[in-house]
Each structure stands twice: as C-alpha cells, then as structure tokens.
C-alpha positions in Angstrom: -30.3 -11.5 18.4 -28.6 -11.6 21.4 -25.3 -10.0 21.2 -22.4 -12.1 22.7 -20.7 -9.3 24.6 -16.7 -9.3 25.4 -16.1 -10.7 28.8 -13.5 -8.8 31.2 -10.4 -10.6 29.3 -11.6 -10.3 26.1 -12.4 -6.8 26.6 -9.0 -5.9 28.4 -7.3 -7.6 25.3 -9.4 -5.6 22.5 -9.0 -2.4 24.1 -5.2 -2.7 24.4 -5.0 -3.7 20.7 -6.9 -0.9 20.0 -4.5 1.4 21.8 -1.7 0.0 20.0 -3.8 0.6 16.6 -4.2 4.2 17.6 -0.7 5.1 19.1 1.9 3.1 17.1 1.1 4.7 13.8 1.5 8.3 15.0 4.9 7.1 16.7 6.1 5.6 13.4 5.2 8.7 11.2 6.6 11.4 13.6 10.0 9.6 13.7 10.0 9.5 9.9 8.8 13.0 9.2 11.2 14.4 11.7 14.2 12.3 10.7 14.0 11.5 6.9 11.2 14.1 5.9 8.6 11.4 4.6 5.3 10.2 6.2 5.0 6.5 7.3 3.0 5.7 4.1 5.5 7.5 1.7 8.3 5.3 3.2 6.3 2.2 2.9 5.9 2.9 -0.7 9.5 3.7 -1.2 10.2 0.6 1.0 8.0 -1.9 -1.3 9.6 -0.4 -4.4 13.1 -0.9 -3.0 12.4 -4.4 -2.4 10.9 -4.9 -6.1 12.8 -6.4 -9.0 14.9 -3.3 -10.7 13.0 -1.4 -7.9 9.9 -1.2 -10.1 6.4 -2.3 -9.8 2.9 -1.5 -12.0 0.9 1.1 -9.9 -1.8 -1.6 -9.6 0.5 -4.0 -7.9 2.2 -1.3 -5.5 -1.3 -0.3 -4.7 -2.1 -4.0 -3.9 1.3 -4.5 -1.7 0.6 -1.0 0.3 -3.4 -1.9 0.5 -3.7 1.5 -1.0 -6.7 3.0 -3.4 -5.1 3.8 -6.6 -6.2 7.4 -6.3 -4.3 7.6 -2.8 -1.3 5.9 -4.3 -1.5 8.2 -7.3 -1.6 11.1 -4.8 1.2 9.9 -2.9 3.5 9.0 -5.9 2.9 12.5 -7.3 4.3 14.2 -4.1 7.3 11.5 -4.4 7.9 12.2 -8.0 7.8 15.8 -7.2 10.7 15.4 -4.8 12.8 13.0 -7.4 12.3 10.0 -5.2 10.1 8.2 -7.9 9.2 8.1 -11.5 6.3 7.0 -13.3 6.6 5.7 -17.0 4.3 3.5 -19.4 4.5 -0.5 -18.8 6.6 -1.8 -21.6 4.5 -4.9 -21.7 1.0 -3.4 -21.4 1.0 0.3 -22.4 -2.1 0.8 -20.7 -0.6 0.4 -17.3 1.9 2.4 -15.3 5.1 1.7 -13.7 6.5 3.4 -10.8 10.4 3.1 -10.2 12.7 4.2 -7.3 15.2 6.6 -8.5 18.6 6.8 -7.0 17.5 9.5 -4.8 14.6 7.5 -3.8 17.1 4.4 -3.0 19.1 7.0 -0.9 16.2 8.2 0.8 15.2 4.4 2.0 18.9 4.0 3.1 18.8 7.3 5.0 15.4 6.3 6.6 15.7 2.7 7.5 18.0 2.9 10.4 15.9 5.3 12.3 13.0 3.5 11.5 14.3 0.2 12.6 15.4 1.9 15.8 11.8 3.1 16.5 9.9 -0.3 15.7 12.7 -1.8 18.0 12.1 0.8 20.6 8.2 0.7 20.4 7.5 -3.0 19.7 10.3 -5.4 19.6 12.4 -4.4 22.6 9.0 -4.5 24.7 8.5 -8.0 24.1 10.3 -11.4 25.1 11.4 -13.7 22.2 8.6 -15.8 23.4 6.0 -12.9 23.1 7.5 -12.1 19.5 6.4 -15.5 18.3 3.1 -15.1 20.1 2.6 -11.6 18.1 3.4 -13.4 15.0 0.8 -16.2 15.8 -1.8 -13.6 17.1 -1.1 -11.7 13.9 -1.7 -14.7 11.8 -4.8 -15.5 13.4 -6.3 -12.1 13.0 -5.2 -11.7 9.5 -6.8 -14.9 8.5 -10.2 -13.5 9.4 -9.2 -10.1 7.7 -7.9 -11.6 4.7 -9.8 -15.2 4.6 -8.5 -15.8 1.0 -4.9 -15.2 1.4 -4.8 -12.4 -1.2 -2.5 -10.3 0.9 -0.5 -13.0 2.7 2.3 -12.7 0.2 2.7 -9.4 1.7 2.6 -10.3 5.4 4.7 -13.5 5.2 7.4 -12.5 3.0 9.7 -12.5 5.6 8.7 -15.9 7.2 12.0 -17.4 6.2 14.4 -14.7 7.3 16.5 -16.4 10.4 
C-alpha cells in the first residue's frame, strides 16, 4: 500500500496540534493542583456533577460524560469521597446502579477552583486567539470530533454550550 505522507503544511499543522495536546493538559493540571489542590480530571468530574440536576449523576453517566473507564472514575471518586467532595449512594430508580453526588464541600471546591481555571484557559488559549480564530477553532474541533466520534455519541458533551451567547 502506498502511504499518503503528510505534505509540509499538513505536517506543520499536525505537529502544532500535537504540541498543544502535549503541553495544554500539563498547564491546566499544574494550575488546578497549585491553586485548588485538585487534578484537572478531578476538577472535570466535580464540574460535570455541578452541572447535573441535583448535582447528581449515575456513575455510568459520569463515566460517559468524562470519557473515563468505570475503574478509573471509581478510583477518582474514591479519592474525592475521602476528601468529602463527593458522595456515592445507591440509585433509587435502579438499586443495581450507583449515583455520585457533589457535596456542599464539593460545590464550594468547584466555586473556589473555577475562577483560576477560567483565567488559565483564557491565558493559554482564548486570549492567544482572535474572535475569528475562536470560531475557526470551534469549526476545526467539530471537524476532528466528527471523525473521532462518528456516531455523535459524545456530542451532547462537547456541544452543550453551543447556544451560550
């Protein structure tokens, strides 16, 4: 099979995207660890719970929304439970399922962490781009996500703010 190698502009774009994928998670994680004593993934779990009705989700739904395996999520939720930020309990509608709920301390942690996290996202991403580039980044994200998630099974997660002004 003849491999269609990347040309110069394609390689340049790919290597830059690869650099962003490598460096951005560390920048986000370092700030949240320093300022709020949570990892980026722990913050994401707390944020997903904070946006859910009654700040509660089934563990399977929380795993879907965070794109985590159930074992990884369970390990993280165990750590968050030990800190009093999350509590687990049997799902009232299906006793075989387990719910995770953000505690008042967890809600306070989200409110404490959010301003610094948003400032960090602004510093490293949003403020580096023009308004036109922000729109282009969203379009580029849509194009790549349509290939990574062709059935759109995760679309509700990455399009949930599409109507925000």
